[in-house]
N, C-alpha and C positions, 0 to 999 in steps of 0.2 A: 504494500500500500504506500502510495506517495502523495505528496502535496507540493504545490509550487512554493519556492523560496528563492527570492532574488533571480527570477527567470530560469531557474533550474528545478529539477525534481528532487525533493528531499525524501529519502526512503524512511518511513516512520514505522514500518512493521514488515517482517519477512518470515516466511514459513519455509523450512527446508523441504525439498522434494523427498519422497519416501524411497529413493533408490540410492545406490552407492556412487552416483556421479559426483564429480568435483563441484563443490558449492562453497560459497563464502557468505558470511553474515553481513548483509549490506545496510543494516539500520544505521542511519546517520550519513550515508553516502549521498553525494550530489551527482545527479546524472544530467546530461544535456537534454533539455525539454524537446528540442526540435528533432532529436534522433531516437526517441523512445516512444513506445505506445502510451505509457503513463503520461509523458509530457504532452503528446499530441492531444490526448483527452482533456488535459487541464488547460492547455492553450486554447483549444477549440471552444471552451465554455467561458473564457474571459469576456468581460464586457468589451465592446469594440474599442472604446477609448483606451482602456488599459492595454489591450493587445497592440494597438497602434503605437503607444508609448514604448512598449517593450521591444517592438520590431524596429523602432526608429534608431538608426545607427547600428543595427544588428550586425554582428560579425560572427556568424556561426562557425564552429569548428567542424571540419570535415573529419569524421571518425573513420569512415570507410567510403568506398566508391558509391555506395548506395545512400549515403547521408544526403538529405534534402538541405541544400544551402541557399537556394534561390527563394527570396521572399514571396514572389508571386506563386511559385510552386507550393511553398509551405501553406500559404493562405488557401489555395485550392484544396490541399489535403485536409486542412482544418475544417473547411466547409463540408467536405465529405464526411469527416469524423462526426461533426455536429449532427448532420442529417441521419447518419446510420446508427449513431449511439455507441460506437466502439471504435477503437483504433488498432492497427497492427504495425509491427516493426519486423522486417525480415532483413537482418544483417546491416541495419543502418547505424547502430551504435557499437556493435561488436560483430566481427565476422563469425559466421556459424551459429549465431543466436537469433531466435525469433521470439516475439511476444505479442500478446493481445491484451488490451485494457478496456475498462468501462468506467463510467463516472459514478462516484459516490455523492449523493445529494443530502443536504440537511432538510429540516422540516419545511423550509421556504422554497425548496427545489433548487437551491444554489449548489453548484458543483464545488465541493470542498476538498475532495481527494479523488484518487483513482485507484482501482485494484487491477492487478495484472497477473498473468502467468507467463513464465519465460522458460525456454529450454533450448537444447541443441536443435538446429534446423533439421537434422536427420530424424528427430522424433517429432518436432513441432514444426512441420513444414506448412506451406501456404494452405493446402487443402485440409489437412488435419486441424490446422489453426482455426480456419473458418468454420468447419463443420462441427468440431467437438469442443475445442477450448473456448471459442467465442461464446457459445451458449452458456457454458459453465461460469465464465467470468462475468458475463452480463447478469446472470442469476445471482451470483455472489454479491456483486455491486448493488443490485436491487434489494437483496436481503439486508445488507448493511444499512442502506438508505432507509429501508422500512423501520429498522431499529432506531434510526435517528428521527423518525417521525414523518418521513417523506411519503406522500401518497400521490401516485400519478393521476393526472386528470384524465377522466374518461371522455373521449371525443363526444361532443354533442351534449355533455352534461353542463348544467348551469351553475 
């Protein structure tokens, strides 16, 4: 689970995978928001004025060849993330690593954090990422949001 901190993603909670793969405890780590699924979710839900200020004079670090460093391309990606309700990252922040993330909302519906799952691309590839992990991550984010008092509005309800 991560939240925005000075234009980066601050990892506030981490759960180890239940396998014997190499893992590190990332609580307290700062990750580049533009190159992570967590960060894309958080950036996509910023108020437009705050996002514009953040991107003003933006000098993104290229982590891999897949890292989005063009402001127009990033804005298009953030629009897509906001519309679909989740984000993915396939090798953008670290070669061989993929992740998917979804927003965590408070009782007012504001995105205050994001939850994600990450793993090696050989296990968490694009197809598996979208078909299996996306649903689980969105469900987990919605469950956390529900515990925080968020209730999605039903279309057509007054």
